[in-house]
SEVO-125641 format. One record per residue (C-alpha): y, x, z. Coordinates in nm, 4 decimals. Example, Ala and Ser with C-alpha at 12.3 -4.5 7.8 and 13.67 -1.06 7.14 Angstrom:
<y: -0.4500 | x: 1.2300 | z: 0.7800>
<y: -0.1060 | x: 1.3670 | z: 0.7140>
END
This chain:
<y: 7.1405 | x: 12.8041 | z: 9.3258>
<y: 7.3586 | x: 12.5099 | z: 9.2437>
<y: 7.6822 | x: 12.5943 | z: 9.0681>
<y: 7.9751 | x: 12.4757 | z: 9.2700>
<y: 8.2450 | x: 12.2838 | z: 9.0876>
<y: 8.5086 | x: 12.5262 | z: 9.2147>
<y: 8.3269 | x: 12.8285 | z: 9.0709>
<y: 8.2785 | x: 12.6497 | z: 8.7399>
<y: 8.6452 | x: 12.5537 | z: 8.7088>
<y: 8.7719 | x: 12.8973 | z: 8.8119>
<y: 8.5447 | x: 13.0709 | z: 8.5595>
<y: 8.6280 | x: 12.8213 | z: 8.2832>
<y: 9.0031 | x: 12.8526 | z: 8.3377>
<y: 8.9806 | x: 13.2311 | z: 8.3530>
<y: 8.7772 | x: 13.2422 | z: 8.0317>
<y: 9.0253 | x: 13.0157 | z: 7.8544>
<y: 9.3179 | x: 13.2293 | z: 7.9661>
<y: 9.1520 | x: 13.5582 | z: 7.8712>
<y: 9.1094 | x: 13.4170 | z: 7.5193>
<y: 9.4496 | x: 13.2547 | z: 7.4892>
<y: 9.7056 | x: 13.5213 | z: 7.4023>
<y: 9.9990 | x: 13.5812 | z: 7.1700>
<y: 9.8319 | x: 13.5026 | z: 6.8389>
<y: 9.6610 | x: 13.1953 | z: 6.9807>
<y: 9.9969 | x: 13.0445 | z: 7.0687>
<y: 10.2052 | x: 13.1572 | z: 6.7717>
<y: 9.9641 | x: 13.1154 | z: 6.4799>
<y: 9.8620 | x: 12.7434 | z: 6.4951>
<y: 10.2063 | x: 12.5723 | z: 6.4713>
<y: 10.3132 | x: 12.7597 | z: 6.1552>
<y: 9.9653 | x: 12.7079 | z: 6.0125>
<y: 10.0065 | x: 12.3323 | z: 6.0612>
<y: 10.3632 | x: 12.3449 | z: 5.9287>
<y: 10.2524 | x: 12.5109 | z: 5.6044>
<y: 9.9384 | x: 12.2958 | z: 5.5766>
<y: 10.1420 | x: 11.9747 | z: 5.5851>
<y: 9.9277 | x: 11.6800 | z: 5.4829>
<y: 9.6157 | x: 11.9014 | z: 5.4864>
<y: 9.6576 | x: 12.0055 | z: 5.8508>
<y: 9.3235 | x: 11.8528 | z: 5.9501>
<y: 9.1331 | x: 12.0628 | z: 5.6934>
<y: 9.3139 | x: 12.3761 | z: 5.8055>
<y: 9.2228 | x: 12.2873 | z: 6.1636>
<y: 8.8537 | x: 12.2665 | z: 6.0728>
<y: 8.8617 | x: 12.6143 | z: 5.9168>
<y: 9.0619 | x: 12.7577 | z: 6.2048>
<y: 8.8170 | x: 12.6195 | z: 6.4606>
<y: 8.5246 | x: 12.7989 | z: 6.2955>
<y: 8.6597 | x: 13.1490 | z: 6.3589>
<y: 8.8880 | x: 13.0768 | z: 6.6564>
<y: 8.6626 | x: 12.8486 | z: 6.8641>
<y: 8.3033 | x: 12.8057 | z: 6.7408>
<y: 8.2189 | x: 13.1729 | z: 6.6786>
<y: 8.3867 | x: 13.2954 | z: 7.0019>
<y: 8.2063 | x: 13.0364 | z: 7.2163>
<y: 7.8764 | x: 13.1286 | z: 7.0519>
<y: 7.9691 | x: 13.4843 | z: 7.1551>
<y: 7.9998 | x: 13.3669 | z: 7.5164>
<y: 7.6590 | x: 13.1965 | z: 7.4864>
<y: 7.5174 | x: 13.5264 | z: 7.3627>
<y: 7.6669 | x: 13.6969 | z: 7.6691>
<y: 7.5060 | x: 13.4312 | z: 7.8889>
<y: 7.1722 | x: 13.5171 | z: 7.7357>
<y: 7.2078 | x: 13.8960 | z: 7.7453>
<y: 7.4099 | x: 13.9316 | z: 8.0679>
<y: 7.4733 | x: 14.2953 | z: 7.9881>
<y: 7.7577 | x: 14.4787 | z: 7.8213>
<y: 7.8962 | x: 14.4919 | z: 7.4698>
<y: 7.6419 | x: 14.7677 | z: 7.4032>
<y: 7.3633 | x: 14.5082 | z: 7.4206>
<y: 7.5113 | x: 14.3211 | z: 7.1236>
<y: 7.4356 | x: 14.6012 | z: 6.8795>
<y: 7.1491 | x: 14.7955 | z: 7.0350>
<y: 6.8890 | x: 14.6232 | z: 6.8141>
<y: 7.0521 | x: 14.7857 | z: 6.5133>
<y: 7.0286 | x: 15.1223 | z: 6.6898>
<y: 7.1663 | x: 15.2784 | z: 7.0091>
<y: 7.3848 | x: 15.5132 | z: 6.8039>
<y: 7.5289 | x: 15.2261 | z: 6.5999>
<y: 7.5942 | x: 15.0243 | z: 6.9140>
<y: 7.7701 | x: 15.3155 | z: 7.0844>
<y: 7.9958 | x: 15.3731 | z: 6.7821>
<y: 8.0575 | x: 14.9987 | z: 6.7419>
<y: 8.1529 | x: 14.9599 | z: 7.1104>
<y: 8.3924 | x: 15.2529 | z: 7.1030>
<y: 8.5574 | x: 15.1209 | z: 6.7841>
<y: 8.5890 | x: 14.7691 | z: 6.9289>
<y: 8.7481 | x: 14.8893 | z: 7.2512>
<y: 8.9820 | x: 15.1279 | z: 7.0707>
<y: 9.0876 | x: 14.8395 | z: 6.8444>
<y: 9.1310 | x: 14.6132 | z: 7.1466>
<y: 9.3638 | x: 14.8481 | z: 7.3353>
<y: 9.5423 | x: 14.9687 | z: 7.0215>
<y: 9.6163 | x: 14.6354 | z: 6.8509>
<y: 9.5773 | x: 14.3041 | z: 7.0392>
<y: 9.6756 | x: 14.4474 | z: 7.3779>
<y: 10.0076 | x: 14.6027 | z: 7.2588>
<y: 10.0618 | x: 14.2926 | z: 7.0449>
<y: 10.0817 | x: 14.0844 | z: 7.3620>
<y: 10.3639 | x: 14.3066 | z: 7.4897>
<y: 10.5447 | x: 14.2976 | z: 7.1541>
<y: 10.5253 | x: 13.9180 | z: 7.1416>
<y: 10.6456 | x: 13.8874 | z: 7.5013>
<y: 10.9428 | x: 14.1132 | z: 7.4279>
<y: 11.0472 | x: 13.9536 | z: 7.0982>
<y: 11.0130 | x: 13.5913 | z: 7.2060>
<y: 11.0575 | x: 13.5796 | z: 7.5839>
<y: 11.2406 | x: 13.8876 | z: 7.7132>
<y: 11.4799 | x: 14.0212 | z: 7.4475>
<y: 11.6501 | x: 13.6866 | z: 7.3673>
<y: 11.7198 | x: 13.6326 | z: 7.7388>
<y: 11.7994 | x: 13.9834 | z: 7.8639>
<y: 11.8557 | x: 14.2002 | z: 7.5541>
<y: 11.6376 | x: 14.4792 | z: 7.6952>
<y: 11.4712 | x: 14.7509 | z: 7.4888>
<y: 11.1027 | x: 14.7270 | z: 7.3836>
<y: 11.0315 | x: 15.0408 | z: 7.5888>
<y: 11.1547 | x: 14.8878 | z: 7.9139>
<y: 10.9701 | x: 14.5613 | z: 7.8512>
<y: 10.6431 | x: 14.7370 | z: 7.7649>
<y: 10.6723 | x: 14.9756 | z: 8.0612>
<y: 10.7195 | x: 14.6948 | z: 8.3147>
<y: 10.4644 | x: 14.4733 | z: 8.1401>
<y: 10.1815 | x: 14.7280 | z: 8.1398>
<y: 10.2660 | x: 14.8462 | z: 8.4912>
<y: 10.1936 | x: 14.4919 | z: 8.6075>
<y: 9.8792 | x: 14.4786 | z: 8.3918>
<y: 9.7605 | x: 14.8035 | z: 8.5524>
<y: 9.8142 | x: 14.6638 | z: 8.9026>
<y: 9.5927 | x: 14.3648 | z: 8.8242>
<y: 9.3266 | x: 14.5746 | z: 8.6511>
<y: 9.3050 | x: 14.8185 | z: 8.9438>
<y: 9.2462 | x: 14.5193 | z: 9.1718>
<y: 8.9378 | x: 14.4383 | z: 8.9655>
<y: 8.7578 | x: 14.2066 | z: 9.2091>
<y: 9.0498 | x: 13.9611 | z: 9.2192>
<y: 9.1057 | x: 13.9176 | z: 8.8435>
<y: 8.8860 | x: 13.6099 | z: 8.7902>
<y: 9.0190 | x: 13.4219 | z: 9.0924>
<y: 9.3880 | x: 13.4954 | z: 9.0338>
<y: 9.3764 | x: 13.4065 | z: 8.6629>
<y: 9.1424 | x: 13.1102 | z: 8.7047>
<y: 9.3055 | x: 12.9551 | z: 9.0104>
<y: 9.6754 | x: 13.0128 | z: 8.9535>
<y: 9.7853 | x: 13.1348 | z: 8.6099>
<y: 9.5697 | x: 12.9298 | z: 8.3727>
<y: 9.6375 | x: 12.5807 | z: 8.5160>
<y: 10.0096 | x: 12.6491 | z: 8.4817>
<y: 9.9632 | x: 12.7625 | z: 8.1190>
<y: 9.7541 | x: 12.4556 | z: 8.0299>
<y: 10.0003 | x: 12.2104 | z: 8.1880>
<y: 10.2941 | x: 12.3584 | z: 7.9947>
<y: 10.0993 | x: 12.3611 | z: 7.6681>
<y: 9.9970 | x: 11.9979 | z: 7.7047>
<y: 10.3570 | x: 11.9040 | z: 7.7866>
<y: 10.4916 | x: 12.0671 | z: 7.4668>
<y: 10.2151 | x: 11.9123 | z: 7.2536>
<y: 10.2207 | x: 11.5676 | z: 7.4146>
<y: 10.5983 | x: 11.5213 | z: 7.4125>
<y: 10.6256 | x: 11.6754 | z: 7.0649>
<y: 10.3700 | x: 11.4383 | z: 6.9133>
<y: 10.4922 | x: 11.1295 | z: 7.0981>
<y: 10.8482 | x: 11.1819 | z: 6.9744>
<y: 10.7648 | x: 11.2780 | z: 6.6156>
<y: 10.7997 | x: 11.0530 | z: 6.3109>
<y: 10.4427 | x: 11.1454 | z: 6.2034>
<y: 10.5516 | x: 11.2625 | z: 5.8593>
<y: 10.4300 | x: 11.5877 | z: 5.7073>
<y: 10.5441 | x: 11.8156 | z: 5.4295>
<y: 10.3527 | x: 11.9110 | z: 5.1158>
<y: 10.0684 | x: 12.1551 | z: 5.1736>
<y: 10.1280 | x: 12.5129 | z: 5.0615>
<y: 9.7570 | x: 12.6015 | z: 5.0647>
<y: 9.5173 | x: 12.5699 | z: 4.7702>
<y: 9.2121 | x: 12.6080 | z: 4.9939>
<y: 9.3158 | x: 12.4887 | z: 5.3406>
<y: 8.9731 | x: 12.5312 | z: 5.5035>
<y: 8.9443 | x: 12.8937 | z: 5.3863>
<y: 9.3035 | x: 12.9612 | z: 5.4918>
<y: 9.2212 | x: 12.8260 | z: 5.8366>
<y: 8.9122 | x: 13.0486 | z: 5.8602>
<y: 9.1063 | x: 13.3625 | z: 5.7688>
<y: 9.3974 | x: 13.2731 | z: 5.9956>
<y: 9.1458 | x: 13.2396 | z: 6.2779>
<y: 9.0676 | x: 13.6104 | z: 6.2288>
<y: 9.4207 | x: 13.6868 | z: 6.3485>
<y: 9.3513 | x: 13.5397 | z: 6.6921>
<y: 9.0979 | x: 13.8205 | z: 6.7558>
<y: 8.8904 | x: 13.5572 | z: 6.9376>
<y: 8.5502 | x: 13.6715 | z: 6.8072>
<y: 8.6267 | x: 14.0251 | z: 6.9196>
<y: 8.7762 | x: 13.8742 | z: 7.2321>
<y: 8.4470 | x: 13.6939 | z: 7.3003>
<y: 8.2437 | x: 14.0135 | z: 7.3123>
<y: 8.5122 | x: 14.1917 | z: 7.5182>
<y: 8.6160 | x: 13.9255 | z: 7.7720>
<y: 8.2611 | x: 13.7917 | z: 7.7937>
<y: 8.1654 | x: 14.1258 | z: 7.9426>
<y: 8.4593 | x: 14.0944 | z: 8.1843>
<y: 8.3220 | x: 13.7599 | z: 8.3041>
<y: 7.9711 | x: 13.9058 | z: 8.3462>
<y: 8.0953 | x: 14.1927 | z: 8.5613>
<y: 8.3349 | x: 13.9686 | z: 8.7564>
<y: 8.0429 | x: 13.7471 | z: 8.8596>
<y: 7.8823 | x: 14.0478 | z: 9.0268>
<y: 8.1531 | x: 14.0543 | z: 9.2901>
<y: 8.0557 | x: 13.8865 | z: 9.6148>
<y: 8.3383 | x: 13.6343 | z: 9.6171>
<y: 8.1877 | x: 13.4451 | z: 9.3226>
<y: 7.8577 | x: 13.3796 | z: 9.5135>
<y: 7.6550 | x: 13.3697 | z: 9.1929>
<y: 7.3693 | x: 13.6175 | z: 9.1769>
<y: 7.0563 | x: 13.4716 | z: 9.0205>
<y: 7.0120 | x: 13.5319 | z: 8.6467>
<y: 6.9531 | x: 13.1647 | z: 8.5644>
<y: 7.2493 | x: 13.0546 | z: 8.7768>
<y: 7.4799 | x: 13.3005 | z: 8.6030>
<y: 7.3516 | x: 13.1958 | z: 8.2621>
<y: 7.4140 | x: 12.8310 | z: 8.3418>
<y: 7.7605 | x: 12.9059 | z: 8.4818>
<y: 7.8610 | x: 13.1176 | z: 8.1808>
<y: 7.7302 | x: 12.8636 | z: 7.9305>
<y: 7.9027 | x: 12.5706 | z: 8.0974>
<y: 8.2247 | x: 12.7711 | z: 8.1347>
<y: 8.2043 | x: 12.8644 | z: 7.7677>
<y: 8.1758 | x: 12.5010 | z: 7.6609>
<y: 8.4626 | x: 12.3931 | z: 7.8880>
<y: 8.6858 | x: 12.6803 | z: 7.7724>
<y: 8.5907 | x: 12.6075 | z: 7.4103>
<y: 8.6808 | x: 12.2413 | z: 7.4513>
<y: 9.0146 | x: 12.3447 | z: 7.5981>
<y: 9.0812 | x: 12.5831 | z: 7.3103>
<y: 8.9876 | x: 12.3116 | z: 7.0594>
<y: 9.2290 | x: 12.0610 | z: 7.2133>
<y: 9.5158 | x: 12.3093 | z: 7.2394>
<y: 9.4676 | x: 12.4520 | z: 6.8878>
<y: 9.4369 | x: 12.1071 | z: 6.7287>
<y: 9.7434 | x: 11.9952 | z: 6.9230>
<y: 9.9527 | x: 12.2956 | z: 6.8202>
<y: 9.8497 | x: 12.2660 | z: 6.4538>
<y: 9.9204 | x: 11.8915 | z: 6.4455>
<y: 10.2558 | x: 11.9261 | z: 6.6224>
<y: 10.3450 | x: 12.1963 | z: 6.3708>
<y: 10.2528 | x: 11.9638 | z: 6.0857>
<y: 10.4235 | x: 11.6489 | z: 6.2181>
<y: 10.7070 | x: 11.7605 | z: 6.4411>
<y: 10.7607 | x: 12.0843 | z: 6.2520>
<y: 10.8591 | x: 11.8910 | z: 5.9409>
<y: 11.1787 | x: 11.7966 | z: 6.1245>
<y: 11.2653 | x: 12.1628 | z: 6.1920>
<y: 11.4105 | x: 12.3995 | z: 5.9338>
<y: 11.2102 | x: 12.7213 | z: 5.9042>
<y: 11.3649 | x: 13.0094 | z: 5.7094>
<y: 11.0882 | x: 13.1235 | z: 5.4721>
<y: 11.2742 | x: 13.4495 | z: 5.4059>
<y: 11.2032 | x: 13.5694 | z: 5.7592>
<y: 10.8874 | x: 13.7639 | z: 5.8415>
<y: 10.5836 | x: 13.5547 | z: 5.9324>
<y: 10.6050 | x: 13.6441 | z: 6.3010>
<y: 10.9692 | x: 13.5351 | z: 6.3235>
<y: 10.8877 | x: 13.2131 | z: 6.1388>
<y: 10.6138 | x: 13.1456 | z: 6.3941>
<y: 10.8407 | x: 13.2243 | z: 6.6876>
<y: 11.1352 | x: 13.0211 | z: 6.5548>
<y: 10.9170 | x: 12.7199 | z: 6.4758>
<y: 10.7543 | x: 12.7189 | z: 6.8182>
<y: 11.0914 | x: 12.7664 | z: 6.9856>
<y: 11.2359 | x: 12.4810 | z: 6.7789>
<y: 10.9491 | x: 12.2516 | z: 6.8743>
<y: 10.9796 | x: 12.3427 | z: 7.2445>
<y: 11.3562 | x: 12.2849 | z: 7.2537>
<y: 11.3360 | x: 11.9650 | z: 7.0475>
<y: 11.0644 | x: 11.8188 | z: 7.2710>
<y: 11.1769 | x: 11.9476 | z: 7.6125>
<y: 11.5494 | x: 12.0098 | z: 7.5584>
<y: 11.7060 | x: 12.3425 | z: 7.6516>
<y: 11.4507 | x: 12.3664 | z: 7.9300>
<y: 11.1961 | x: 12.4092 | z: 7.6496>
<y: 11.3371 | x: 12.7548 | z: 7.5820>
<y: 11.2545 | x: 12.8594 | z: 7.9370>
<y: 10.9129 | x: 12.6936 | z: 7.9179>
<y: 10.8309 | x: 12.8808 | z: 7.5980>
<y: 10.9368 | x: 13.2152 | z: 7.7449>
<y: 10.7194 | x: 13.1657 | z: 8.0528>
<y: 10.4314 | x: 13.0339 | z: 7.8433>
<y: 10.4365 | x: 13.3297 | z: 7.6042>
<y: 10.4613 | x: 13.5799 | z: 7.8885>
<y: 10.1717 | x: 13.4347 | z: 8.0897>
<y: 9.9433 | x: 13.3767 | z: 7.7899>
<y: 9.9965 | x: 13.7318 | z: 7.6693>
<y: 9.9707 | x: 13.8834 | z: 8.0157>
<y: 9.6321 | x: 13.7333 | z: 8.1031>
<y: 9.4869 | x: 13.8445 | z: 7.7693>
<y: 9.6126 | x: 14.2001 | z: 7.8167>
<y: 9.4508 | x: 14.2093 | z: 8.1618>
<y: 9.1180 | x: 14.1014 | z: 8.0139>
<y: 9.1313 | x: 14.3599 | z: 7.7344>
<y: 9.2248 | x: 14.6542 | z: 7.9583>
<y: 8.9766 | x: 14.5541 | z: 8.2314>
<y: 8.6986 | x: 14.5090 | z: 7.9743>
<y: 8.7645 | x: 14.8487 | z: 7.8197>
<y: 8.7757 | x: 15.0196 | z: 8.1598>
<y: 8.4547 | x: 14.8408 | z: 8.2648>
<y: 8.2724 | x: 14.9662 | z: 7.9562>
<y: 8.3660 | x: 15.3318 | z: 7.9862>
<y: 8.2994 | x: 15.3203 | z: 8.3606>
<y: 7.9451 | x: 15.1988 | z: 8.2890>
<y: 7.9022 | x: 15.4505 | z: 8.0079>
<y: 7.9829 | x: 15.7441 | z: 8.2371>
<y: 7.7615 | x: 15.6906 | z: 8.5425>
<y: 7.9548 | x: 15.3985 | z: 8.6892>
<y: 8.2428 | x: 15.6289 | z: 8.7788>
<y: 8.5416 | x: 15.4611 | z: 8.9434>
<y: 8.7530 | x: 15.7597 | z: 8.8402>
<y: 8.6672 | x: 15.6868 | z: 8.4751>
<y: 8.7612 | x: 15.3223 | z: 8.5289>
<y: 9.1049 | x: 15.4154 | z: 8.6647>
<y: 9.1650 | x: 15.6819 | z: 8.3986>
<y: 9.0667 | x: 15.4454 | z: 8.1160>
<y: 9.2926 | x: 15.1710 | z: 8.2519>
<y: 9.5865 | x: 15.4113 | z: 8.2741>
<y: 9.5306 | x: 15.5452 | z: 7.9192>
<y: 9.4974 | x: 15.1897 | z: 7.7806>
<y: 9.8229 | x: 15.0867 | z: 7.9476>
<y: 10.0079 | x: 15.3983 | z: 7.8281>
<y: 9.8803 | x: 15.3325 | z: 7.4748>
<y: 10.0003 | x: 14.9740 | z: 7.5109>
<y: 10.3504 | x: 15.0972 | z: 7.5981>
<y: 10.3568 | x: 15.3354 | z: 7.2993>
<y: 10.2227 | x: 15.0921 | z: 7.0378>
<y: 10.4219 | x: 14.8094 | z: 7.1959>
<y: 10.7370 | x: 14.9703 | z: 7.0523>
<y: 10.6327 | x: 14.8355 | z: 6.7122>
<y: 10.7396 | x: 14.4853 | z: 6.6203>
<y: 10.4828 | x: 14.2064 | z: 6.6233>
<y: 10.4629 | x: 14.1863 | z: 6.2428>
<y: 10.3945 | x: 14.5606 | z: 6.2046>
<y: 10.1013 | x: 14.5348 | z: 6.4439>
<y: 9.9673 | x: 14.2384 | z: 6.2455>
<y: 9.9850 | x: 14.4389 | z: 5.9180>
<y: 9.7894 | x: 14.7247 | z: 6.0735>
<y: 9.5354 | x: 14.4806 | z: 6.2147>
<y: 9.4395 | x: 14.3028 | z: 5.8920>
<y: 9.2364 | x: 14.5775 | z: 5.7143>
<y: 9.0642 | x: 14.6650 | z: 6.0412>
<y: 8.9746 | x: 14.3006 | z: 6.0998>
<y: 8.8385 | x: 14.2576 | z: 5.7471>
<y: 8.5792 | x: 14.5248 | z: 5.8266>
<y: 8.5017 | x: 14.4793 | z: 6.1963>
<y: 8.5303 | x: 14.1009 | z: 6.2254>
<y: 8.2403 | x: 14.0164 | z: 5.9872>
<y: 8.0110 | x: 14.2601 | z: 6.1699>
<y: 8.1126 | x: 14.1099 | z: 6.5041>
<y: 8.0460 | x: 13.7564 | z: 6.3786>
<y: 7.7022 | x: 13.8578 | z: 6.2497>
<y: 7.6111 | x: 14.0291 | z: 6.5776>
<y: 7.7198 | x: 13.7223 | z: 6.7744>
<y: 7.5117 | x: 13.4853 | z: 6.5602>
<y: 7.2023 | x: 13.7080 | z: 6.5629>
<y: 7.2162 | x: 13.7487 | z: 6.9398>
<y: 7.1894 | x: 13.3744 | z: 7.0051>
<y: 6.8852 | x: 13.3347 | z: 6.7802>
<y: 6.5279 | x: 13.3543 | z: 6.9162>
<y: 6.3916 | x: 13.7096 | z: 6.9158>
<y: 6.1181 | x: 13.6169 | z: 6.6672>
<y: 6.3918 | x: 13.5394 | z: 6.4118>
<y: 6.6325 | x: 13.8190 | z: 6.5036>
<y: 6.4141 | x: 14.1279 | z: 6.5213>
<y: 6.5546 | x: 14.4838 | z: 6.5077>
<y: 6.4607 | x: 14.4959 | z: 6.1373>
<y: 6.6621 | x: 14.1791 | z: 6.0680>
<y: 6.9560 | x: 14.3124 | z: 6.2699>
<y: 6.9657 | x: 14.6418 | z: 6.0766>
<y: 6.9491 | x: 14.4916 | z: 5.7293>
<y: 7.1911 | x: 14.2046 | z: 5.7900>
<y: 7.4504 | x: 14.4260 | z: 5.9613>
<y: 7.4271 | x: 14.6877 | z: 5.6857>
<y: 7.4685 | x: 14.4269 | z: 5.4094>
<y: 7.7610 | x: 14.2705 | z: 5.5950>
<y: 7.9323 | x: 14.6078 | z: 5.6262>
<y: 7.8635 | x: 14.6913 | z: 5.2608>
<y: 8.0144 | x: 14.3683 | z: 5.1277>
<y: 8.3134 | x: 14.3899 | z: 5.3618>
<y: 8.4281 | x: 14.7153 | z: 5.2021>
<y: 8.5787 | x: 14.5495 | z: 4.8890>
<y: 8.7897 | x: 14.3239 | z: 5.1140>
<y: 8.9314 | x: 14.6248 | z: 5.2973>
<y: 8.9971 | x: 14.8221 | z: 4.9773>
<y: 9.1473 | x: 14.5151 | z: 4.8125>
<y: 9.3961 | x: 14.4752 | z: 5.0959>
<y: 9.4935 | x: 14.8437 | z: 5.1166>
<y: 9.4917 | x: 14.9346 | z: 4.7479>
<y: 9.4178 | x: 14.6465 | z: 4.5076>
<y: 9.3179 | x: 14.7445 | z: 4.1543>
<y: 9.1943 | x: 14.5849 | z: 3.8323>
<y: 8.8636 | x: 14.7721 | z: 3.8623>
<y: 8.8011 | x: 14.6228 | z: 4.2029>
<y: 8.8795 | x: 14.2742 | z: 4.0718>
<y: 8.6099 | x: 14.3165 | z: 3.8057>
<y: 8.3556 | x: 14.4029 | z: 4.0763>
<y: 8.4554 | x: 14.1276 | z: 4.3172>
<y: 8.4507 | x: 13.8692 | z: 4.0385>
<y: 8.0705 | x: 13.8775 | z: 4.0668>
<y: 8.0698 | x: 13.8321 | z: 4.4456>
<y: 8.0917 | x: 13.4675 | z: 4.5646>
<y: 8.3924 | x: 13.3939 | z: 4.7895>
<y: 8.5233 | x: 13.7510 | z: 4.7483>
<y: 8.8626 | x: 13.6254 | z: 4.6313>
<y: 8.8930 | x: 13.4591 | z: 4.9717>
<y: 8.7995 | x: 13.7807 | z: 5.1585>
<y: 8.4651 | x: 13.6232 | z: 5.2488>
<y: 8.2463 | x: 13.8160 | z: 5.0052>
<y: 8.0145 | x: 13.9219 | z: 5.2875>
<y: 7.9067 | x: 13.5701 | z: 5.3865>
<y: 7.6496 | x: 13.4842 | z: 5.1177>
<y: 7.4952 | x: 13.8353 | z: 5.0981>
<y: 7.4571 | x: 13.8400 | z: 5.4786>
<y: 7.2941 | x: 13.4960 | z: 5.4728>
<y: 7.0561 | x: 13.5973 | z: 5.1932>
<y: 6.9744 | x: 13.9218 | z: 5.3745>
<y: 6.8875 | x: 13.7221 | z: 5.6862>
<y: 6.6632 | x: 13.4799 | z: 5.4934>
<y: 6.4819 | x: 13.7546 | z: 5.3007>
<y: 6.4280 | x: 13.9814 | z: 5.6011>
<y: 6.3109 | x: 13.6886 | z: 5.8141>
<y: 6.0545 | x: 13.5931 | z: 5.5488>
<y: 5.9359 | x: 13.9544 | z: 5.5171>
<y: 5.9127 | x: 13.9854 | z: 5.8947>
<y: 5.7200 | x: 13.6608 | z: 5.9195>
<y: 5.4820 | x: 13.7664 | z: 5.6418>
<y: 5.4241 | x: 14.1046 | z: 5.8055>
<y: 5.3472 | x: 13.9413 | z: 6.1394>
<y: 5.1005 | x: 13.7002 | z: 5.9739>
<y: 4.9161 | x: 13.9850 | z: 5.7983>
<y: 4.8870 | x: 14.1826 | z: 6.1231>
<y: 4.7524 | x: 13.8765 | z: 6.3027>
END
């Protein structure tokens, strides 16, 4: 079956929008602002964890065409079940409420002065309505919401860059590439890839998408992933560069919390480039970007538990309601508090997710169950010092991590995981040769 251009564009736009949420909009400008003259190097690091890894995750979904469970089942079914439950709990407990918190702090409260409870209640009521109309999610987001988001983003970036003096400040980062990599963690895009990728897979099963054959779906998902990834790359690079160049003309109070610095900088850029209308544009942009991401997270979580429990529609509805109620409760926290809770969780789960994504796109002869088990275990083992170091740093821990390459950058798992993959692959290859 030939893939129609309309289906490709709708899926690509929907995928982009499901990825692009609160952190994706707020993080890049301040990152560029603080990177100054080194904004390009920061961009390279940021793209690794915020674009490359997530799109590889979509390619893995295109290959598997299953659920999140399929990502970890080669380690063991028990591991995969636990991993899936943890991922979905994280998704509905952190990034989903974070979208409501960002919408309230940046778009709703400054304009209407409402309470976080009222904002979250209305916000997640609307999310629930969309999620319960499951078959329409891809079309509504892909056809209507995403094009509007993209046009507004390009307007802010284009006008901001064209009217800037192209001068930057002094970089505040010693290792800009590493800083970009770690900041990319905060977008949740790798986790988003395994969650929203499953949403895309299930959405394609509905009749209105007219895509049924395995090869056709794989081609559609892969092409959509590349288009969405290109869009993310352009938008991220644009936001980082406008933060570096145009942001240098805007005063940012470094005594404020990071989230307020991000919000104030982006608001300043929007107003400076689009006038007072920029304030309205930013509010709409934040609200839509956050809203589409929340829909994807809640729908993905409900899809998973529905499939886990005999494809029960009752389970789907119940899960969606619980996820939205949890979003209202956690959404009472400010954006920065949610970020602080997220960091130690990300330092543990994110490396495992990255490893699972990379292993699932490799040929099966290279990524056998034995390789999966060893590499995932080593990744988890060497992620523990990063988590402990963030929660309760100590001199004893510093002595241990001093012997682990890149540990001071919270990337101590990278080299051990790579070595584990090389060693296990060689052992597997040798074993296969002996048997032959």
